[in-house]
C-alpha positions in Angstrom: 32.6 -6.5 -31.2 34.0 -5.1 -28.0 32.0 -3.1 -25.4 33.4 0.3 -26.6 32.3 -0.3 -30.1 28.8 -1.3 -28.9 28.5 1.9 -26.9 29.7 4.0 -29.7 27.2 2.5 -32.1 24.3 3.1 -29.6 25.5 6.7 -29.2 25.1 7.4 -32.9 21.8 5.5 -33.1 20.3 7.7 -30.4 21.8 10.8 -32.0 20.1 9.9 -35.3 16.7 9.4 -33.5 17.1 12.8 -31.8 17.8 14.6 -35.1 14.8 13.0 -36.9 12.5 14.2 -34.0 13.9 17.7 -34.1 13.5 17.9 -37.9 9.9 16.6 -38.1 8.3 17.0 -34.7 9.9 20.3 -33.6 7.7 22.1 -36.2 3.9 22.5 -36.6 2.3 19.7 -38.6 1.1 22.2 -41.2 4.7 23.2 -41.8 5.7 19.7 -42.9 5.1 18.1 -46.3 4.0 14.7 -45.1 3.6 13.4 -48.6 7.3 13.6 -49.4 10.5 15.1 -48.1 10.0 18.7 -49.1 12.7 21.2 -49.6 15.5 22.1 -47.2 17.1 25.6 -46.9 19.5 25.9 -49.9 22.2 28.0 -48.5 24.6 27.6 -45.5 23.2 30.4 -43.3 20.6 31.3 -40.8 18.0 33.8 -42.1 18.0 37.2 -40.3 21.3 36.2 -38.6 23.8 35.9 -41.4 21.7 36.1 -44.5 18.6 38.0 -45.7 15.8 37.4 -48.2 15.7 40.3 -50.6 13.1 39.1 -53.1 10.4 36.5 -53.2 8.6 35.1 -56.3 6.3 37.7 -58.0 2.8 36.3 -57.7 1.2 38.9 -59.9 0.8 37.3 -63.4 0.3 40.6 -65.0 2.2 43.9 -64.8 2.9 44.6 -61.1 4.4 42.9 -58.1 2.9 40.7 -55.4 4.4 38.5 -52.7 2.8 35.8 -50.5 3.1 37.5 -47.1 3.0 41.2 -48.0 6.7 41.8 -47.1 8.1 45.1 -48.4 11.4 46.8 -48.9 12.4 49.9 -47.0 10.6 52.1 -49.5 7.3 50.2 -49.1 7.4 48.3 -52.4 6.8 44.5 -52.4 9.8 42.4 -51.7 10.1 41.3 -55.3 10.1 42.9 -58.8 7.9 42.4 -61.8 8.3 38.9 -63.2 10.8 37.7 -60.6 10.6 33.9 -60.6 12.7 32.8 -57.6 13.8 33.5 -54.0 16.8 35.8 -53.7 19.0 35.3 -50.6 22.0 37.5 -49.8 24.8 36.6 -47.4 24.8 39.1 -44.6 22.3 41.9 -44.1 23.7 44.7 -46.2 25.1 45.1 -49.7 28.6 45.8 -48.4 28.5 42.8 -46.0 27.4 40.5 -48.9 30.7 41.0 -50.6 32.6 40.2 -47.5 30.6 37.0 -46.9 31.0 36.0 -50.5 34.8 36.3 -50.2 34.8 34.3 -47.0 32.7 31.6 -48.8 29.1 30.7 -48.1 27.9 27.3 -49.3 25.0 26.6 -51.7 23.3 23.4 -50.7 21.1 20.8 -52.5 17.5 21.4 -51.3 16.6 17.7 -51.8 18.1 14.5 -53.1 18.4 14.7 -56.9 20.5 14.4 -60.0 22.4 17.2 -61.6 20.9 18.1 -65.0 23.6 20.7 -65.8 26.2 23.0 -64.3 28.2 26.0 -65.6 31.2 27.7 -64.0 33.1 30.0 -66.3 31.6 33.5 -65.8 33.0 36.4 -63.9 31.5 36.6 -60.4 31.7 40.2 -59.3 28.9 41.8 -61.3 27.3 44.7 -59.6 24.8 47.5 -60.3 27.2 50.1 -59.0 30.9 50.3 -58.4 32.3 50.3 -54.9 32.0 54.1 -54.4 28.3 53.9 -55.0 28.3 56.1 -58.2 27.0 55.0 -61.5 29.3 54.7 -64.5 27.8 54.2 -67.9 24.1 54.2 -66.9 23.7 50.5 -67.6 22.0 48.3 -65.1 25.2 46.3 -64.6 28.5 48.0 -65.1 30.9 45.5 -63.5 30.3 42.3 -65.3 33.9 41.5 -66.3 37.3 42.2 -64.8 37.7 45.4 -66.9 34.7 47.0 -65.2 32.3 47.2 -68.2 29.6 44.9 -69.5 30.8 42.3 -72.0 28.3 40.0 -73.6 30.7 38.1 -75.8 33.6 36.6 -73.8 33.5 33.6 -71.5 33.9 36.0 -68.6 31.1 38.2 -69.8 27.5 38.9 -69.0 24.7 36.4 -69.0 21.5 36.6 -66.9 22.1 33.4 -64.9 25.9 33.7 -64.6 27.2 30.4 -63.1 24.4 27.9 -62.4 23.3 24.4 -61.4 20.1 22.7 -62.2 18.9 19.7 -60.2 16.1 17.2 -61.1 14.1 15.6 -58.2 11.7 12.6 -57.9 9.6 11.9 -54.9 9.4 15.5 -53.7 5.7 16.5 -53.8 5.1 19.5 -56.0 8.8 19.8 -57.1 10.4 18.5 -60.3 13.5 20.7 -60.4 15.5 23.3 -58.4 17.7 26.0 -59.9 20.7 27.7 -58.3 22.0 30.9 -60.0 24.7 33.6 -59.8 27.3 31.2 -58.3 30.9 32.1 -57.4 33.5 31.3 -60.1 35.5 28.1 -59.6 33.2 27.0 -56.7 30.9 24.5 -58.6 31.9 21.0 -57.4 29.2 18.9 -59.2 28.7 18.0 -62.8 25.9 16.8 -65.1 24.8 13.2 -64.1 26.0 13.4 -60.5 23.6 12.2 -57.8 23.4 14.6 -54.8 21.8 14.3 -51.4 19.9 16.8 -49.4 22.2 19.4 -47.7 25.2 18.5 -49.9 27.4 21.4 -50.9 27.1 22.2 -54.6 29.0 25.5 -54.9 29.3 28.9 -53.2 27.3 32.1 -53.4 28.6 34.6 -55.9 27.5 37.6 -58.1 27.8 36.3 -61.7 25.3 37.2 -64.4 22.4 39.6 -63.9 23.3 40.3 -60.3 23.5 43.6 -58.4 25.4 42.0 -55.5 26.2 38.5 -54.1 23.1 36.4 -53.7 21.6 33.0 -54.4 18.6 33.0 -56.8 16.8 29.8 -55.8 14.1 28.7 -58.3 11.6 25.8 -58.0 9.7 24.1 -60.9 6.8 21.6 -60.7 6.2 21.0 -64.4 7.6 19.0 -67.3 10.7 20.3 -69.0 11.3 23.9 -67.8 7.7 24.8 -67.1 5.8 25.4 -63.9 7.7 27.9 -61.9 6.3 27.9 -58.3 6.7 29.8 -55.1 8.0 27.3 -52.5 6.3 29.1 -49.6 2.8 28.3 -50.7 3.3 26.0 -53.7 1.5 28.4 -56.0 2.4 29.0 -59.6 3.7 32.5 -60.3 1.9 32.6 -63.7 -1.6 31.9 -62.3 -1.7 33.1 -58.7 -4.2 35.8 -58.1 -4.2 36.2 -54.3 -1.6 37.9 -52.2 -1.7 34.9 -49.8 -3.1 31.7 -51.1 -4.9 30.0 -48.1 -5.2 26.7 -50.0 -1.6 26.6 -50.9 0.9 24.2 -49.3 4.4 25.1 -48.4 7.0 23.0 -50.3 9.6 23.4 -47.5 10.2 20.6 -45.0 9.6 23.1 -42.3 8.4 26.6 -43.4 11.1 29.1 -42.3 10.1 30.6 -39.0 11.3 34.1 -39.7 8.4 34.8 -42.1 6.1 35.7 -39.2 3.1 34.3 -41.0 1.2 31.3 -39.6 0.4 28.5 -42.0 -2.5 27.1 -39.8 
């Protein structure tokens, strides 16, 4: 091995050590799931820079809405809706910008190492609550779920709640058995059932297929057997049993809890 190759090898070794220190030691200890790897951010963007969280998991097990940090929409309502079981992340900061970002392409990423349980990529991806001019058409919740501009529940390009989707199964991630990625862009899914994926690997792109008012990623987390145990990754609490607005005994399931939340985990 010549001297150049030795230096090159050492360069990458030190780079690797640097990145590990940044990931784990650049955050508060309470932000890190030391029992396992935790979850990484599932979309190729920086929150409050080029993407925005529009809804969290609804922590109210009865009628009503409740989120872990008290975040609200512009009208003062909780940043969720009744029964919502995931985290919604839109590209950009406005509805209009989300369509532009979708067309440019924003990657959906594996939140942890895992195996693809299933994937679907045949549904139309420009579903919206309202047409481009902002007026309602037929009064239905979604009126642009196929290329003709009306809801169609029968065709392959028609309406389904999840739209295009990917489900991953995980082992060795504390408090997580599966992650769910919904509303994906048509023809963007690049994995199939049985594939092994690694943390941060691109799976697809953000779209607006299924029950979707605009482009966004619905990111869901499960911690039970089968399809049970929907949880909120911010505190690791189950949406069907949580009773407190903030669960002080909960543990974030993220590798490093996203800093933009503004709530200390200490």
